[in-house]
C-alpha positions in Angstrom: -12.3 17.8 -9.7 -9.8 15.2 -11.1 -10.2 11.5 -10.6 -7.6 8.8 -10.8 -9.9 6.4 -12.8 -10.8 6.8 -16.4 -14.5 6.5 -16.0 -17.1 7.3 -13.4 -18.2 3.6 -13.3 -14.6 2.6 -12.4 -14.4 5.3 -9.9 -17.7 4.4 -8.1 -16.8 0.7 -8.0 -13.4 1.4 -6.5 -14.7 4.0 -4.1 -17.1 1.6 -2.3 -14.1 0.3 -0.3 -11.9 3.3 0.1 -10.7 6.6 -1.3 -7.9 9.1 -0.9 -9.0 12.7 -0.9 -6.8 15.8 -1.6 -8.0 19.3 -1.4 -5.6 20.6 -3.9 -3.9 20.0 -7.2 -1.6 17.0 -8.0 1.5 19.3 -7.8 0.8 19.7 -4.0 0.3 16.0 -3.4 3.3 14.0 -4.6 3.6 11.9 -1.5 -0.2 11.2 -1.3 -0.2 10.3 -5.0 2.5 7.6 -4.5 0.9 6.4 -1.3 -2.6 6.0 -3.0 -1.0 4.2 -5.9 0.9 1.8 -3.6 -2.3 1.0 -1.8 -4.3 0.6 -5.0 -6.7 3.3 -3.9 -8.4 5.8 -6.1 -7.5 9.4 -5.4 -9.5 12.6 -6.0 -8.1 16.1 -6.3 -10.6 18.6 -5.3 -8.9 21.7 -6.6 -10.2 25.0 -7.8 -8.8 27.4 -10.4 -8.3 30.2 -7.9 -4.8 31.1 -7.0 -3.5 29.1 -4.1 -3.5 31.9 -1.6 -5.1 32.2 1.8 -7.5 35.0 0.8 -9.2 32.6 -1.7 -10.1 30.2 1.1 -13.5 31.7 2.0 -14.5 31.0 -1.7 -12.8 27.7 -2.5 -13.2 25.8 0.7 -17.1 25.8 0.7 -17.0 24.5 -2.8 -14.5 21.8 -2.0 -16.6 20.9 1.1 -19.7 20.4 -1.1 -17.8 18.4 -3.6 -16.4 16.2 -0.9 -19.8 15.4 0.5 -21.3 14.7 -2.9 -18.6 12.0 -3.3 -18.8 10.6 0.2 -22.6 10.5 0.6 -23.1 9.1 -2.9 -20.6 6.2 -2.7 -20.3 5.8 1.1 -16.7 4.5 1.3 -15.8 2.6 4.4 -12.3 4.0 4.5 -11.1 7.5 3.7 -7.5 8.7 3.5 -7.2 12.5 3.6 -4.2 14.7 3.1 -3.6 17.4 5.7 -3.4 20.3 5.3 -5.9 21.9 4.9 -7.4 21.2 8.2 -11.0 21.7 6.9 -10.5 18.7 4.7 -9.7 16.5 7.7 -12.6 17.9 9.7 -15.0 17.2 6.9 -13.9 13.6 6.5 -14.1 13.1 10.3 -17.7 14.3 10.3 -18.6 12.0 7.5 -16.9 9.1 9.3 -18.9 9.9 12.5 -22.2 10.0 10.5 -21.6 6.8 8.4 -19.6 4.7 10.8 -16.6 4.8 8.5 -12.9 4.9 9.3 -10.4 7.5 8.2 -6.6 8.0 8.1 -4.9 11.4 8.1 -1.8 11.8 5.8 -0.2 14.7 7.7 2.5 16.7 6.0 4.8 18.8 8.2 2.9 22.0 7.4 -0.1 20.6 9.3 1.9 20.9 12.5 4.0 24.0 11.8 1.8 26.7 10.2 -0.6 28.5 12.5 -3.4 28.6 10.0 -3.5 24.8 10.1 -2.8 24.2 13.8 -5.8 26.2 15.1 -8.0 25.5 16.8 -5.7 23.0 18.5 -8.4 21.4 20.6 -10.4 20.5 17.4 -7.3 19.0 15.6 -6.5 16.9 18.7 -10.1 15.7 19.0 -10.2 14.7 15.3 -6.9 12.9 15.4 -8.0 10.8 18.4 -10.9 9.6 16.2 -8.8 8.7 13.2 -7.6 5.1 12.7 -4.1 6.6 12.3 -2.2 9.7 11.4 0.6 9.2 9.0 3.6 11.4 9.8 7.1 11.7 8.3 9.1 11.9 11.5 9.2 10.4 15.0 9.1 14.0 16.4 5.6 14.5 14.9 4.6 11.0 15.9 5.3 11.7 19.6 3.3 14.9 19.3 0.3 13.1 17.9 0.6 10.3 20.5 0.7 13.0 23.2 -2.8 13.9 22.0 -3.9 10.3 22.7 -4.0 9.5 19.0 -2.5 6.7 16.9 0.6 7.7 14.8 2.4 5.8 12.1 5.8 7.0 10.9 6.2 6.8 7.1 9.1 9.0 6.0 8.8 8.1 2.4 7.0 5.9 -0.1 9.7 4.5 -2.5 8.4 4.3 -6.0 9.4 3.5 -9.5 9.1 6.1 -12.2 9.1 4.1 -15.5 8.0 7.2 -17.6 11.2 9.0 -16.4 13.5 6.5 -18.2 11.8 7.2 -21.6 11.9 11.0 -21.1 15.5 10.9 -19.9 16.5 9.5 -23.3 15.7 12.9 -24.7 18.3 14.6 -22.4 21.7 14.8 -24.0 24.3 16.4 -21.8 27.8 15.5 -20.6 27.9 18.4 -18.1 28.1 17.9 -14.3 24.6 18.9 -13.3 23.0 19.6 -9.9 19.3 19.9 -9.8 18.0 22.2 -7.1 14.4 21.2 -6.3 12.8 24.6 -5.7 9.3 25.9 -5.1 10.2 29.5 -4.2 9.2 28.8 -0.6 10.6 31.0 2.2 12.5 28.0 3.7 14.5 27.2 0.5 17.8 29.1 0.5 17.9 29.6 -3.3 19.9 32.8 -2.9 22.8 30.9 -1.3 22.7 28.3 -4.1 23.1 31.1 -6.7 26.1 32.4 -4.7 27.6 28.9 -5.0 26.9 28.8 -8.7 28.8 32.0 -9.2 31.8 30.4 -7.5 31.5 27.1 -9.5 31.0 28.0 -13.1 32.1 24.5 -14.2 28.9 23.0 -12.6 25.5 23.5 -14.1 22.7 24.2 -11.6 19.2 23.5 -12.9 16.4 25.0 -10.7 12.8 23.7 -10.8 9.7 25.6 -10.0 7.3 27.9 -11.7 9.0 31.0 -13.0 6.1 33.5 -13.2 6.7 36.4 -10.9 10.4 35.6 -10.3 11.9 37.2 -13.3 14.2 39.5 -11.2 15.8 36.6 -9.4 16.3 34.8 -12.7 18.0 37.8 -14.3 20.4 38.1 -11.5 21.6 34.5 -11.7 24.9 33.5 -13.5 24.8 31.7 -16.9 25.4 28.3 -15.3 22.0 28.5 -13.5 19.1 27.3 -15.6 15.5 27.8 -14.5 13.6 24.9 -16.0 10.2 25.9 -14.8 7.4 23.6 -13.6 7.7 20.3 -15.4 5.2 17.5 -15.9 6.0 14.5 -13.7 7.7 12.4 -16.4 10.0 15.3 -17.4 10.6 16.2 -13.8 11.6 12.7 -12.8 13.7 12.4 -16.0 15.5 15.6 -15.0 16.3 14.1 -11.6 17.3 10.7 -13.0 19.8 12.4 -15.4 21.3 14.7 -12.8 24.7 14.2 -11.2 23.1 15.1 -7.9 19.8 16.4 -6.5 19.8 19.2 -4.0 16.9 19.7 -1.6 17.4 22.3 1.2 15.2 23.7 3.9 15.8 26.0 6.8 13.0 24.4 8.8 13.6 21.4 11.1 11.4 18.3 11.0 10.6 18.8 7.3 11.0 15.8 5.0 12.2 16.7 1.6 10.0 15.0 -1.1 12.5 15.8 -3.8 15.3 14.0 -1.9 12.9 11.0 -1.6 12.4 11.0 -5.3 16.1 11.2 -5.9 16.6 8.2 -3.6 14.0 6.2 -5.6 15.9 7.2 -8.8 19.3 6.3 -7.3 20.7 9.8 -7.5 23.1 11.2 -4.9 21.6 13.8 -2.6 22.6 17.1 -1.1 20.3 18.1 1.7 20.1 20.1 4.9 21.6 18.8 8.1 18.5 18.2 10.2 18.0 15.0 12.2 15.0 13.8 10.2 17.0 14.1 7.0 20.2 12.7 8.4 18.4 9.7 9.9 16.6 8.8 6.6 19.3 9.6 4.0 22.2 8.3 6.1 24.3 7.2 3.2 24.5 8.4 -0.4 23.8 11.9 0.8 25.8 15.0 1.8 24.5 17.2 4.6 24.9 21.0 4.7 24.3 23.8 7.1 22.5 25.9 4.5 25.3 28.4 4.2 27.0 29.1 0.9 30.3 27.8 2.1 28.6 24.5 3.3 26.8 24.1 0.0 29.9 24.7 -2.0 31.8 22.1 0.0 29.1 19.5 -0.6 29.0 20.2 -4.3 32.8 19.9 -4.5 32.6 16.6 -2.6 29.9 15.4 -4.9 32.2 15.9 -7.9 35.1 14.2 -6.1 33.2 11.2 -4.7 30.5 10.8 -7.3 30.9 7.0 -8.0 31.0 6.0 -4.3 28.0 8.2 -3.6 26.0 6.5 -6.4 26.9 3.1 -5.0 25.8 4.2 -1.5 22.5 5.7 -2.5 21.6 2.6 -4.5 22.3 0.4 -1.5 20.2 2.7 0.7 17.3 2.5 -1.8 17.1 -1.3 -1.3 17.0 -0.9 2.5 14.2 1.7 2.3 12.2 -0.3 -0.1 12.3 -3.3 2.3 11.2 -1.0 5.2 8.3 0.3 3.1 7.1 -3.2 2.3 6.6 -3.8 6.0 4.8 -0.5 6.5 2.7 -1.1 3.4 1.5 -4.5 4.7 0.3 -2.8 8.0 -1.6 -0.2 6.0 -3.1 -2.8 3.7 -4.3 -4.7 6.8 -5.9 -1.6 8.1 -7.8 -1.1 4.9 -8.8 -4.8 4.7 -10.2 -4.8 8.2 -12.5 -1.9 7.1 -13.7 -3.9 4.2 -14.4 -7.1 6.2 
């Protein structure tokens, strides 16, 4: 288990009022990390060393359940934020809240509504959501779904953040090449194969691809020389890579899926290429180029990025200020919710 405070004393003192729980590693919780930091709330990552695959669940989830209750019953926080998925984490927190008279907020990522292993049993997820103080969602589509259950939903597409460590790390990057970073996790909804097709057509552009490389050696060998697989990077290096890029590309073939990499690019003032879904078009309305996930569409967007780079930078910087102002309003509402619990 990893804690966001240096010592157990600091952790226990902060935990008395509230805590943010994540059943997974920091790499799977970028949004929750920023949200917890903005709310000045300690965050605990209850992650095991087993490979993150479903067949490990019967072994790791009981251990995470026990660790969760050791924390909650020892320190008795009055407010708990919990990342979803996995569903069992939310159910565990809901049971604690019922026993101790505490309140809880669900930070629901799109997977919580889309993948069958997290949506079942539906009756239990709906029951738990109705007892939460709120469910944080990334899109009005999911908000309407949650409200249809008779539960409270709050739309928070993104949590704008500063990345001071990125500026220092970026000083180590020395390149005059026109570079597009493709934020990749090797997920099935990320059309990396089409990005590689575009790279072959555009040898004058460097495409840097993030994500762990283990087990993907075949795909890497088949890529052209202007595609660089940078691997999984520590946060300062990852954000430095984005901040130094000419553009950041975040693609998904799934509707209603917010792109965390695009949110980070916005915070860093970098032009964005992303998929043409309503959730993404409504949030990244300017400073972004939208594609249909085809190779031709991606190529047109990269070409436009090279031709309109300066104007796109100006647009994304203006949009960043708008989104920061919106987040300030949402943050005040969440802080009030936490303060009401402490009263």
